C-alpha positions in Angstrom: 59.2 -31.5 -16.0 61.7 -29.3 -13.8 64.7 -27.7 -16.4 67.0 -29.6 -13.7 64.9 -33.0 -14.4 65.6 -32.6 -18.3 68.9 -31.6 -18.2 69.7 -34.4 -16.2 67.8 -36.9 -18.9 70.4 -35.0 -21.7 73.3 -35.4 -19.3 72.5 -38.8 -19.2 71.9 -39.3 -23.0 74.9 -37.4 -23.5 77.0 -39.5 -21.7 75.6 -43.0 -23.4 75.9 -42.0 -26.7 80.0 -40.9 -26.3 80.2 -44.0 -24.9 78.6 -46.0 -27.4 80.5 -44.4 -30.2 83.7 -44.9 -28.5 83.1 -48.4 -28.4 81.8 -49.1 -31.9 85.2 -47.2 -33.0 87.3 -48.3 -30.3 89.5 -45.2 -29.5 90.1 -43.3 -26.4 87.5 -40.8 -25.1 87.9 -37.5 -26.6 89.3 -34.5 -24.6 87.5 -31.8 -26.7 83.7 -30.7 -25.7 81.0 -32.5 -28.2 79.0 -30.1 -29.7 75.2 -30.7 -30.1 72.6 -29.8 -32.5 69.1 -30.2 -33.5 69.4 -33.9 -34.6 71.5 -35.1 -32.3 69.9 -34.3 -29.1 66.3 -36.4 -30.0 69.0 -39.6 -31.5 70.6 -39.8 -27.8 67.0 -39.4 -26.1 66.0 -42.6 -27.6 68.9 -44.2 -26.2 68.2 -42.9 -22.3 64.9 -42.6 -22.5 64.0 -46.3 -21.5 65.1 -45.4 -18.3 63.3 -42.2 -17.9 60.0 -43.0 -15.8 56.7 -42.8 -17.5 55.6 -39.6 -16.0 58.7 -37.8 -17.0 58.8 -39.0 -20.3 55.3 -38.0 -21.0 56.6 -34.8 -19.8 59.3 -34.6 -22.3 56.6 -34.5 -25.3 56.1 -31.4 -24.3 59.4 -30.2 -24.8 59.3 -29.5 -28.5 57.5 -30.5 -31.4 60.3 -32.3 -33.1 61.8 -34.0 -29.3 57.8 -35.1 -29.8 57.7 -36.6 -32.9 61.1 -38.5 -32.6 60.0 -40.0 -29.0 56.7 -40.9 -30.7 57.9 -42.8 -33.5 60.6 -44.7 -31.5 58.0 -47.6 -30.3 60.1 -49.3 -27.4 59.4 -46.2 -25.3 55.4 -46.8 -25.3 55.1 -50.7 -24.4 54.4 -50.1 -20.5 51.5 -48.2 -19.2 52.3 -47.9 -15.2 49.1 -46.1 -13.5 49.8 -47.4 -10.0 48.2 -45.9 -7.2 46.3 -43.4 -9.5 43.3 -41.4 -9.2 41.2 -42.0 -12.2 43.1 -44.7 -13.4 39.8 -45.9 -15.8 39.8 -43.1 -17.8 43.4 -42.8 -17.5 43.9 -46.0 -19.4 41.3 -45.2 -21.9 42.5 -42.2 -23.1 46.0 -43.6 -23.5 45.0 -46.8 -25.0 43.4 -44.5 -27.4 46.9 -43.0 -28.6 48.6 -44.0 -31.8 51.8 -44.4 -29.8 50.3 -46.9 -27.5 49.0 -49.3 -30.2 51.8 -52.2 -29.3 51.5 -51.7 -25.6 52.8 -55.0 -23.9 52.2 -54.1 -20.3 49.8 -52.4 -18.2 50.0 -52.4 -14.6 46.8 -50.8 -12.3 48.0 -51.8 -9.1 45.7 -50.6 -6.4 44.6 -47.7 -9.0 41.7 -45.7 -8.1 38.3 -45.2 -10.2 38.8 -48.5 -12.5 35.6 -50.3 -12.5 33.9 -52.8 -15.1 32.7 -50.1 -17.4 36.2 -48.9 -18.1 37.5 -52.3 -19.3 34.1 -53.3 -21.4 34.8 -49.7 -22.9 38.6 -51.1 -23.9 36.6 -54.0 -25.0 34.5 -51.8 -27.6 36.7 -49.1 -28.5 40.7 -50.2 -28.0 41.0 -53.7 -28.4 43.4 -53.0 -31.0 46.0 -51.5 -28.7 45.6 -54.6 -26.3 46.0 -56.9 -29.2 50.0 -57.5 -28.1 49.3 -57.2 -24.5 51.6 -59.8 -22.3 51.2 -58.6 -18.8 48.0 -57.4 -16.7 48.5 -56.3 -13.2 44.9 -55.7 -11.3 45.9 -56.3 -7.6 43.8 -54.4 -5.8 41.5 -53.4 -8.0 38.0 -53.7 -5.6 35.3 -52.9 -8.4 37.0 -55.5 -11.2 34.3 -58.0 -11.1 33.7 -61.4 -13.5 32.2 -59.4 -16.0 35.2 -56.8 -16.1 37.7 -59.7 -16.6 35.9 -61.2 -19.3 35.9 -58.1 -21.2 39.6 -57.3 -21.0 40.9 -60.3 -21.5 39.0 -61.0 -24.5 40.8 -58.6 -25.8 44.4 -60.0 -25.3 44.6 -63.5 -26.4 48.6 -63.3 -26.1 48.7 -62.8 -22.4 51.4 -64.1 -20.4 51.2 -62.7 -16.7 47.9 -62.4 -15.1 47.5 -60.8 -11.5 44.2 -60.2 -9.6 45.4 -59.9 -6.2 43.0 -59.3 -3.2 39.6 -59.5 -4.6 36.9 -60.5 -3.4 34.4 -60.3 -6.1 36.1 -62.5 -8.7 35.0 -66.6 -8.8 35.4 -69.2 -10.9 33.5 -67.9 -13.3 36.0 -65.2 -13.7 38.9 -67.2 -13.9 37.4 -69.6 -16.4 36.8 -66.4 -18.6 40.9 -65.8 -18.5 41.5 -69.8 -19.0 39.3 -69.6 -22.3 40.8 -66.4 -23.4 44.1 -66.6 -22.6 45.9 -69.8 -23.8 49.4 -68.2 -23.0 49.0 -68.0 -19.4 52.6 -69.1 -17.6 52.3 -66.8 -14.6 49.0 -66.4 -12.8 48.7 -64.5 -9.2 45.4 -65.4 -7.3 46.3 -63.9 -4.1 43.4 -63.2 -1.8 40.9 -64.2 -4.0 38.8 -66.1 -1.5 35.4 -66.8 -3.5 37.5 -69.1 -5.9 37.0 -72.8 -5.6 38.7 -76.1 -6.5 36.3 -75.7 -9.9 38.6 -73.0 -10.8 41.8 -75.4 -10.3 40.4 -77.9 -12.8 40.0 -75.3 -15.5 43.4 -74.3 -14.6 44.9 -77.7 -15.1 43.4 -78.7 -17.9 44.3 -75.4 -20.0 47.2 -74.4 -18.6 49.7 -77.5 -18.3 52.8 -74.9 -19.2 51.7 -73.0 -16.2 55.3 -72.1 -14.6 53.8 -69.5 -11.6 51.1 -69.8 -9.2 49.8 -67.8 -6.3 47.2 -69.4 -4.4 47.5 -67.1 -1.2 44.3 -67.2 1.3 42.3 -68.7 -1.5 40.8 -70.4 1.5 37.8 -72.5 -0.4 40.4 -74.6 -2.2 40.9 -78.4 -1.1 43.0 -81.0 -1.6 41.0 -82.4 -4.3 41.9 -79.2 -6.8 45.5 -78.7 -6.2 46.4 -82.6 -6.9 44.7 -81.8 -10.3 47.2 -78.7 -10.3 50.1 -80.8 -8.9 49.4 -83.6 -11.6 49.0 -81.7 -14.7 50.9 -78.5 -14.5 54.4 -80.3 -14.0 56.4 -76.9 -15.5 55.8 -75.3 -12.2 58.8 -73.3 -11.1 56.5 -71.3 -8.6 54.0 -72.4 -6.3 52.8 -70.1 -3.3 50.3 -71.9 -1.1 50.7 -69.3 2.0 47.8 -69.5 4.7 46.5 -72.5 3.7 45.9 -74.5 6.6 43.0 -76.8 5.4 45.6 -78.8 3.0 47.1 -82.0 3.9 49.9 -84.3 2.8 48.2 -85.6 0.4 48.9 -82.4 -1.5 52.2 -81.6 0.1 53.6 -85.0 -1.0 52.2 -84.8 -4.6 54.3 -81.8 -4.9 57.1 -83.8 -5.4 56.0 -84.3 -8.8 57.4 -81.0 -9.8 61.3 -81.9 -11.4 61.2 -77.8 -12.1 60.2 -76.3 -8.7 62.3 -73.3 -7.2 59.9 -71.2 -5.4 57.8 -73.1 -2.7 55.8 -71.2 0.4 53.9 -73.4 2.8 53.9 -70.8 5.5 51.3 -71.8 8.0 51.1 -75.3 6.8 49.5 -76.5 9.6 48.8 -80.5 8.5 52.5 -80.7 6.9 54.3 -83.5 8.4 57.9 -85.0 8.3 57.0 -87.7 6.0 55.4 -85.0 3.7 58.2 -82.5 3.7 60.4 -85.7 3.2 58.9 -86.0 -0.5 58.9 -82.5 -1.0 62.8 -82.7 -0.4 62.8 -85.0 -4.0 62.5 -81.2 -5.7 66.2 -81.0 -6.1 66.3 -77.4 -7.8 64.4 -75.3 -4.5 66.0 -72.5 -3.7 63.5 -70.8 -2.0 61.2 -72.7 1.1 59.1 -70.9 3.7 58.2 -73.4 6.5 57.0 -70.6 8.8 54.7 -72.2 11.4 54.4 -75.3 9.9 54.1 -76.4 13.7 54.5 -80.2 13.0 57.6 -80.5 11.3 60.9 -81.4 13.6 64.3 -82.1 12.5 63.1 -85.0 10.4 61.9 -83.3 7.7 64.4 -80.2 7.7 67.1 -82.7 7.6 65.8 -84.1 4.6 65.3 -80.4 2.7 68.9 -80.2 3.8 70.3 -83.4 1.9 67.7 -83.2 -0.8 67.7 -79.8 -1.8 71.3 -78.6 -1.7 70.9 -75.4 -3.8 69.0 -73.8 -1.0 69.3 -70.1 -0.6 66.0 -68.8 1.1 64.6 -70.9 4.4 62.4 -69.7 6.9 61.9 -72.2 10.1 60.4 -69.0 11.9 57.6 -70.3 14.7 58.9 -74.1 14.2 59.0 -75.4 18.2 60.0 -79.1 16.7 63.5 -78.3 15.1 66.7 -78.2 17.1 70.2 -77.7 16.6 70.5 -80.6 15.0 68.9 -79.5 11.8 71.1 -76.1 11.4 74.1 -78.8 12.1 72.7 -80.8 8.6 71.9 -77.6 6.7 75.6 -76.3 7.1 77.0 -79.6 6.4 74.6 -79.5 2.7 73.9 -76.4 2.5 76.8 -73.8 3.6 77.9 -72.3 0.6 74.2 -71.6 -1.0 72.3 -70.3 2.4 71.8 -66.5 2.3 68.4 -66.1 4.3 67.4 -68.0 7.3 65.3 -67.3 9.8 65.2 -70.2 12.9 63.6 -67.5 15.5 61.1 -68.5 17.1 62.5 -72.0 17.5 62.6 -72.4 20.9 64.7 -76.0 20.4 67.3 -74.1 18.8 70.0 -72.5 20.9 70.2 -68.9 20.5 73.5 -67.7 18.1 74.8 -64.6 17.3 75.5 -63.5 13.9 78.7 -64.2 13.9 78.3 -67.7 15.0 75.6 -68.3 12.5 78.3 -67.2 9.8 80.4 -69.5 10.6 77.6 -72.2 10.0 76.6 -70.1 7.0 79.2 -68.1 5.4 77.1 -66.5 3.0 74.2 -66.0 5.2 73.4 -62.1 4.7 69.6 -61.9 6.1 68.4 -63.6 9.8 64.9 -62.8 10.0 62.1 -62.7 7.4 59.5 -61.9 9.8 58.9 -59.4 12.5 
């Protein structure tokens, strides 16, 4: 770490410590300069180090033995392992989880990390399982060399896992998802985006075992059908976020069933080519929706959007990008019911809606901040 970087953190620590001391004593800021000693520095570093990037935090360990001892004795500093986009991530992960300070790690991020394979996860299972017993969040996004075998190895050691993400992995099958479900009973957030080989069997297993699921991302899981989705929708009633982006084969059988999710807040149906006004009108019963992506839902007209406006009055984000069947009427109704909530609205490509300037749109939606979602 550069000297000026360390100086910056020490300065931040000093200011934070002084502020906390003043708040505790309810006194005015002193006019004299505080003298720091050997004991003061590590104590204030505990305060500020929670905001220090992981790489810099590790560099701080090299400053002095007493700072090393102080920081390593403070468990909250060592609950996250972040190897995003790093080379030799597998070896780094094994080395880190072998260290005593990472015995209570709660979050591991390997998003698009390089050189992470099944064999590394198997080593973790056999030699470092103690370090993973409190793990709550695991991000394997873009780790293309991980297969069902690796997933079984890693999830068998972290029974307390709540968040699991394995975006863009075409090697994972229904068997891998079964391992996750059977090994980790407390999953509430599951991201399977781009896992193109999983089928309705995986959804059946999820639905039967994770009824408390709150967030599910199935973007581009192209083998899924209405049958699998309906199992999720009938059994996972706690869902707050559902992403069905680019699942063009689904029909109103699924979309109507979404109305059974009373807690739903975020819904992405981009590319839902078979979604009709009738299906969208059923979705409008989800009164708590704040974000709705209807881009390229080509069958939708004013009828469906009006139903959404009247039913989802807390709506903040709405994309109608590319829908040719909507007109100014739906904007007028949206303005009547959602003018005080909508902050993002994309009507680009909606040829039936009059082209308006930003100022004109702001007259309809005073809180509008974003006018374009898609490029």
